C-alpha positions in Angstrom: 23.4 10.5 1.0 20.8 8.1 2.6 17.1 9.2 2.7 13.8 8.0 1.8 10.5 7.0 3.3 9.1 3.6 4.6 5.5 4.7 3.4 6.2 5.0 -0.3 4.3 8.3 0.0 1.0 6.5 1.1 1.1 8.3 4.3 3.6 11.1 4.3 5.1 12.5 7.7 7.7 15.3 7.3 9.8 13.9 9.9 10.2 10.5 8.2 11.7 11.9 5.3 15.3 13.0 4.6 15.7 16.2 2.3 18.2 15.9 -0.8 19.7 18.7 -2.5 20.9 18.6 -6.0 23.4 21.0 -7.7 22.7 21.2 -11.4 26.0 22.6 -13.1 27.3 22.9 -16.8 31.1 21.6 -17.2 32.9 21.4 -20.4 31.4 18.3 -21.3 27.8 18.2 -20.0 25.2 19.5 -17.4 25.1 17.2 -14.5 23.2 16.9 -11.3 25.1 16.3 -8.2 24.1 15.7 -4.9 25.3 18.0 -2.1 25.1 18.9 1.4 21.7 19.9 2.5 22.6 23.5 3.6 22.1 26.9 2.4 25.9 27.3 2.1 25.9 24.6 -0.8 24.0 27.2 -3.0 26.0 29.6 -5.2 24.6 32.3 -7.5 25.8 30.7 -10.7 24.2 27.2 -10.6 20.6 25.8 -10.4 19.5 23.8 -7.4 16.6 21.4 -6.6 15.7 20.7 -3.0 14.0 17.6 -2.7 11.6 17.8 0.5 9.3 14.9 0.0 6.0 16.5 -0.7 7.6 19.7 -1.9 10.1 20.0 -4.9 12.0 23.3 -4.7 13.5 24.8 -7.8 16.0 27.4 -7.0 17.6 29.2 -9.9 20.9 31.3 -9.3 20.7 34.7 -10.8 23.8 33.8 -13.2 22.9 30.3 -13.8 23.0 29.6 -17.6 20.1 28.7 -19.9 21.3 24.8 -20.1 21.4 24.5 -16.1 17.9 26.2 -15.9 16.6 23.7 -18.4 18.1 20.6 -17.2 17.1 21.7 -13.5 13.5 22.4 -14.8 13.0 19.1 -16.4 14.7 17.1 -13.6 12.2 18.8 -10.9 9.2 18.1 -13.1 10.3 14.5 -13.4 10.7 14.2 -9.6 7.3 15.4 -9.0 5.7 13.4 -11.9 7.2 10.4 -10.1 5.5 10.9 -6.9 2.2 10.1 -8.3 0.5 13.4 -7.3 1.7 13.3 -3.9 4.3 16.2 -4.5 4.0 19.7 -5.9 6.8 21.8 -7.4 7.6 25.3 -5.8 9.6 27.6 -8.2 10.2 30.2 -5.5 11.9 29.8 -2.2 9.5 30.3 1.0 10.4 30.1 4.8 10.1 26.2 4.8 12.8 26.1 2.0 15.4 28.2 4.1 14.2 26.4 7.3 15.4 23.0 5.7 18.7 24.4 4.5 19.1 26.1 7.8 20.3 29.3 6.5 19.4 32.5 4.8 19.9 34.2 1.3 23.0 35.6 2.9 24.7 32.3 3.0 24.5 31.9 -0.9 28.0 31.7 -2.3 29.0 34.0 -5.3 29.0 32.3 -8.8 31.5 29.9 -9.6 32.2 28.5 -6.1 34.0 25.1 -6.1 31.8 22.2 -6.6 31.0 20.4 -3.3 32.2 16.7 -3.1 30.1 14.6 -5.5 28.3 11.7 -4.0 26.2 10.5 -7.1 26.0 12.2 -10.6 23.9 11.6 -13.7 27.0 10.6 -15.6 26.3 9.2 -19.2 29.1 6.9 -18.8 27.7 5.3 -15.9 24.3 4.0 -17.0 22.8 0.7 -16.8 20.2 -0.8 -19.4 18.0 -3.7 -18.6 15.3 -5.5 -20.9 12.1 -6.8 -20.2 10.7 -9.4 -22.6 8.5 -12.2 -23.0 9.7 -13.1 -26.6 11.0 -16.3 -25.3 7.7 -17.6 -24.0 8.1 -16.3 -20.3 9.0 -12.8 -19.0 12.7 -12.2 -18.5 14.7 -9.2 -17.1 18.2 -9.1 -18.4 21.0 -6.5 -18.5 21.6 -5.2 -21.9 24.5 -2.9 -21.3 26.4 -0.8 -18.9 28.2 2.3 -19.3 27.5 4.6 -22.3 23.8 3.7 -23.7 22.7 4.7 -27.3 19.4 4.4 -29.2 20.5 1.3 -31.2 20.3 -0.6 -28.0 16.6 -0.4 -27.6 14.1 -2.6 -29.3 10.5 -1.3 -30.3 9.2 -4.8 -29.3 10.0 -4.8 -25.8 10.4 -2.7 -22.6 13.6 -1.3 -21.2 14.7 0.2 -17.8 17.3 2.6 -17.8 19.3 3.3 -14.4 20.3 6.8 -14.6 21.9 6.8 -11.1 19.6 9.5 -9.6 16.5 8.6 -11.7 15.0 5.6 -13.2 13.5 5.6 -16.5 11.0 2.9 -18.0 10.8 2.9 -21.7 8.0 1.2 -23.3 8.2 0.2 -27.1 5.4 0.7 -29.6 5.5 -3.1 -30.3 5.8 -4.1 -26.4 3.4 -7.0 -25.3 0.4 -6.2 -22.8 2.5 -8.4 -20.3 5.6 -6.5 -20.6 3.8 -3.2 -20.3 1.6 -4.2 -17.3 4.8 -5.5 -15.3 7.2 -2.5 -16.4 6.7 -0.5 -13.3 6.8 -3.5 -11.1 10.1 -4.6 -12.3 11.4 -1.0 -12.0 10.5 -1.2 -8.1 11.9 -4.5 -7.7 15.2 -3.3 -9.3 15.3 -0.1 -7.0 14.7 -2.6 -4.1 17.3 -4.9 -5.0 19.8 -2.1 -5.8 19.0 -0.5 -2.5 17.9 2.7 -4.0 15.4 5.0 -2.0 11.6 4.6 -2.7 11.9 8.3 -3.3 13.9 8.1 -6.2 12.2 9.3 -9.4 10.8 7.0 -11.8 9.6 8.2 -15.3 7.6 6.2 -17.5 8.3 7.0 -21.4 6.4 5.7 -24.6 8.6 5.4 -27.5 8.5 8.5 -29.4 7.9 10.7 -26.3 10.3 13.7 -25.6 11.9 13.6 -22.3 14.9 16.1 -21.9 17.0 14.2 -19.1 16.5 11.0 -20.7 17.5 12.4 -24.4 20.7 14.0 -22.7 21.7 10.6 -21.2 21.0 8.4 -24.1 21.7 10.8 -27.0 18.5 9.6 -28.7 
């Protein structure tokens, strides 16, 4: 679903941003985030949802949503807010604007275990991409390390790595990374997003080696 704003959150105007709605649901294998249609009818009482409205990130928890869905939803929402450089805030309770964006009311919410809407993109651990940013050769290089399943052994403390999680970008900073690698990390993440045609509003999370991030840990199995 296309969205995003040209201003990169420097001068945000509500009409420039296309809202996105994510459904957090546990399947037999994992808890996944799926982008669904921005409508009140997409909600159901058994799952957790995140409404990304630009400067406001709403976390809506279905009354029958389980602990894993609540945890993953909360972590993802916090990461979205963190990636907006102080330009967004987390709204834990739906307000009038929430229902206005979804063009509906609580009466439109489906019962638990409603069929999952057609998937657009998901945080699938088998569809990840990992890139290395390194100056060990004497010049700064940005190369693909792996695609598909990513594990901890693929990371090196001496470099910086960028993980494409489909719905979120992670910038991992190794303890032994050089000053040049650290300073260029976010720039290369931004350039990668532009090259891949990703929306400027996609969350980008910087993680130092040893730091705990629930979503990153769930994808990489650290």
